[in-house]
N, C-alpha and C positions, 0 to 999 in steps of 0.2 A: 290920144291916150284913152279917152272914154270908150271909143269904138273897140279898142283892144280888150278892155276889161269886160265890156258887154259880150264880146265874142267868146271869151273864156267862160264867162258866167253861163251863157246859153249852152255851150257844149258840155259844161260841167253839169248843169241841171239835166240835160238830155241824157248824159252818161249815167246819172244816178237813177233815172227812170228805167233805162235799159238794165241797170244793175238789179233793180227790184224784179224785173221780168226774168232776168237770168236766174235769180234765186227761186222764183216761183216754179220755173221749168225744172231746175235742179231738184227741188223738193218733190215735184210730181214724178220725175223719172227715176230718182235714186233714193229719196227719203233720207233716212239715217242708217243706211246699210254700211257694211264693211267696205264695199266698193266706193261708196260716197266718201268715206274717210280717206281712202288711199288717193283718190282723185284730188280732194281738197288739200291734203298734206303735200302731195307732189307739186301742185300748182303754187301753193304758198311757199314751199321750200325754194323753188327756183326764183320766185319773186324776191325772197330773202337774199339769195346769192347775188342777183343783179343789183338790188338796192344797196348792198354793202359798198359798192364802188361808184354809185351814181346818185341820182335824185338830189337831195338838199345840198350835199357837199359839192356836187358837180355843178348844179344850176346856180347856186348862190355864190360861188367863188370863181371858177374858171370862166363861166359864160360872161359875167360882168367885166372881168379883166380883159377878155378878148374883144368884147364889144367896145371897150374904151380905147384899147391900144392897137387893135387890128393885128395883133401878134399871132397869126394863124400857125406859124411854125411851132410856137410854144403849145398851142392848142393840140396840134398833131402829136407832138412828143408826149404831152400829158396823157392823151387818149391811148397812145401805144402802151404806156406804163400801166394804165388802168386795165387795158385789154389783156396784158400779160398776166396780171394777178387774177383777173376774172377767169381766164382759161385754166390757170392752175387750180383754182377752187372748183371749177367745173369738172376737170379731170379727176380730182380727188372724189367728187360727188359720184362720178360714174363707177369708179373702182370700189367705192365704199357704200354703194347703194343699199345692200342688204343690211349693213351695220346701221345706216341712217334710218331705214324703215323699222329696224328692231326697237327703236325708241318708242314706237307707238303700238307695235304688235309683232308677232312672229311672221315674217314675210313669206309669201309663196312666190313661185316663179312668175306667176301672173302679176302679182303686186310689183315685182321688180321691173317688169317690162312696162307697166303703166307708169311707174315713176320715171323711167328713162325716156318714155315717149314725150315728156314735157321738156326734155333737155334742149331740143331744137328751138322751142319757144323762147327759152332763156337767152339763147345766142342772138336771135333776131330781135328780141326785146332790148337787149343790151345795145345792139347796133342802132336800133331806132332811137334810143335815148341819146346816143352820141350824135346822131343825125339832127335831132331836135335841138341839141345843144349848139351845134353849128348854126342852125337856122336862127335861133334866138340871138346868137352872137353877131349876126349881120342885120339884126333888126326886123326879122320876119317872124310871123306867128301862126302861119296857116296849119302846118302839120302838127306842131306841138299841142295846139288846142284840141286836136282830135284824138289824142292817145287813149283816154279812158273809153271813148265811144268805140274806137276800133277794137279794143280788147274785149269789150262786152259783146259786140256784134259777133266776133270770132267765137266767143264762148257760147253764145246762144245758138249759132249755127252748129257747133260741135255737139251740143246737147240734143238738138233736133235730129242730127244724123245718128247719134247714139240711140235715140228712141226708135229709129227706123231699122237700123242694122244691128243693134245690140253689141257694138264693138267699142269699148271704152277708149281705145287709142285715138279714135276720131276726134275726141274732145281736144286733146293736146294738138292734134294735127291742124284743126281748123283755127285754133288760136294762133298757131305758128304762121299759117297762111295769111291771116289778117295782118300780121306784122310784115311779112314779105311784101304784100300788096302796098302797105304804107311806105316801105322803103323804096319801092318802084315809083310811087307817087313823088317822093322826095327827089329822086334822081331826075325825073322828068321836069319837075318844077325848077330845080336849081342847076340844071345842066348848063344853061347859058349864062348863069350869074358869075361875075368875076369877083375874086377876092380883092379887097382894097389893099393898097400898099401899106407896109408897116409905117407907123407914125412914132416919132420921138423914141427911137431905139435906144438912145443914150440914157433915157430916163426909166427904162423898163426894169432894171435890176431890183430896186426897192419894191416895186409893184409885184414882182414875181415872188419875192420873199413873203410879202404880206399875203398873197394869194395862197401860197403853200401852207402858211401858218393857219389861216382861216379854214382851208380845206381840211387839214388834219384835225382841227377842233371840231368841225362839223362831222367829219368821218367818225370820230369816236362817239359823238352824240348819237348819230344814226346807227352806229354799231350796236349800242345798247338798245336803241329803239327797235331794231330788227331782231335782236336776240329775244326781246320780249315778245315780239310778234310770233316767232317760230316756237318759243318756249310755251306759249299759251296752247298751241296745237299739240305739242308733245305731252304737256300736262293733261289735257283733255283726253288724249289717246289712252292714258293709263287707267281711265275710269271705265273703259269698255267700248264695245262696238257702237258706232253711231255718234259718239260724243264729239268728235272733231267736226263732223258735219253739222251737228246741232249748234255747236259753238259758232260756226261760221255763218249760219243763218241769222243768228242773233246779232253778231257783229255787223252784218250787212244792214240790219235794221238800225242799230245804234249809230252807225257811221253815216247812214243815208239821211234819215229824217232831220237830225239836228244840223248836219252840214249843209243841207239845202237852205238853211237860214244863215248860218255863220259865215260861209264862204262869200255869198253875195254881199253881206254886211261888211266883211273885211275888204272886199273890193271897192265898195262905196267909200270906205274910210281912205283907201289908197288914192281914190280919185279926188277926194276933198281935202286931204291933209295939207297943211300950210307951213310945216316945219317950225311952227311956234309951239313949243312943248306944252305950254299952258292951255292954248286953244285946242290942240289935238287931244290933250288929256281929257278936257271937258267933253269933247265930242265923242271920244272913245267910251267914257263912262256912261254916256247916254245909250250907246249901242250895247254895252255890256249889260245894262239893266234890262234892255229889251230882250237880248238873247237869253239872259238868265230867266226871265219870265217865261219865254217860250220853252226853255229847257226844263223848267219846273213843271210846266203843263205836260210836256212829253213824259217826264218822270212819273207823274200821277197816272197818265194814260197807260204807260207800260206796267206800272206797279199793280194797278187795280183791274185793268182790262187787257193785260198782256196775253192771256190765254185766248181771249176772243179775237185779238188782232192776229195772232199766229194761226188760229183756226181759219179766219177769212182769207189770209194770204196763202197758206201752204197746205191746208188739210184736204188733200186730194191725191189720187194715184198712190205712190209708194210712201207718202207721208201719212203715218197712222197715229194712233193714240200714244204709242211708245215714243215716237218722234216728237209729238206735241209735249209730252212730259219732259223729255230731255231739253228741248228748247226753252220751255217755260222757266225752268230753274235758272238757266243762264240769263234770261231776260230780266228776271227780278233783281238779281245782284248787279248786272251791268247798268240797269236804269239809274242807280244811285250816282253814277259817274257822268251822267248826261250833261249836267250844267257845266261842270268843269271842262269836259271835252269840247263842248260847243263854243266856249269862250277862248279856247287855246289859240285858234287861228287869228282872232282879233289881237291878242297880246303879242303873238309872233310878228304880225305886221307892224305894230306900234314900236316894239323894241328894235326891229330891224331899221325902221326909218330914222329913229332917234339915237342910233349908235349905242344901243343897249343890248346888242345881240349876246354879249358876254354873259349878262345876267340871265337872259333867256336860256342859254345853253347850260348855265350852272344849275338853275332850278329844274330845267328839263332833265338834265343828267341825274340829279338826285331823285326826281320822281320816277324815272325808269329803274333806278337801283331799288327803290321801294317796291316797285312792281315785281321785279325779278326775285327779290327776297321773299315777297308775299307768295309768289308761285312756288318757291322752294320749300317753304315751311307751313303755310296755311292749309294745304291739302290734307295734312295729317289730322287737322282739327275740323275743317268744314267740308272736306271732300271736294266735289266738283264746283260747289258754290264759291270756293276760294278764288277761282279765276276771275270772276266778276268782282269779288271783294277787293282783290289786289288792283285791278283796273280802276275801280272807283276811288280807292284811297289815293292812288298815284295822281289821277286826274284832278281830284279836289285839292290835293296838296299843292300842285302847280298853280291852280286857280287862286287859292288863298294867298300864296306868296307873291304871285304876280299882281294881284289886286292891291295888296299891302304896299308893294313897291310903287305902283301907279299913284296911289293916294298921297305918297310922300313926296312926289315930284313937284 
């Protein structure tokens, strides 16, 4: 078990380093141009489409069920259903591409083709998640631990090819190729593996019902989470050219530096938990205090030295003073949510282990509603600053309620 956690932690850490390199290259080659906005929005939109039907709802319900029961027939049927709805949404995205892009700007023909160039990526990304779900269900972890590394390598390659040939379609193409390569690796590794026979078929009915119920609960939670994700981009696009790109540079920083601390800590908690709620609670509180201290230091760093950090990381090539100004305003407001965001993963692990996922989903759902409401109404008052304000309020709301629940246990 420890080897598995350390394997995931290593590749996770490596992927975040690659993610920073990706952002530096993106800033250097594209800055906060209109083209940068379209590429960012297109990539994020198809991530949104894929994650609607996969990720938490898929990994935390279907995979554990199949791993326990070996009911691979049910796995296949479930995946076929997800694939059907995924392709419907994908088809609608293709025929409505101009309408979708109109949420952020008046699209040109070139914008439309760039948007559609990321469609193949979404298909192979979806297939990759299905493949890793199968891998995890048979107790293997090789390919699934590489996902973020593979994606970032593909993105970096695409950016380098764009820098040479000045063809933006190459970015989506190389991300797609990276996932095709990953699927080929999967087929080679698991070609000779046999599916184990079904076990306890007569007892599977109740487990299926529970799996479906949990899946739909998580589906609606991640639906709002993903709506928030894409709504942030749409809101930023309304404030002018370069805003979407600037928002994503800052989110990469906000999501990278704290997560490098919180995810390894949450993995340490998973290794050491003893299923005694009192002991786990005390252990978790110590980790929360450490993570909160780190988060507060990051908050101070971003708040008072944010411009200098952005300058060191990105200020070269196409990233100019205007880009710096756009990013700095997002960094200031997003920094207020760092402490809450950093501790989210710790609470998620604890609530899952001690059968309190319902409470996690409840307060997580409310926090995302707060974020969406903030994105809908605050721009009229605070302009572009409202995106970071809505994020910070929702993250700190979750943190305070989760901490209050933990202390009462």
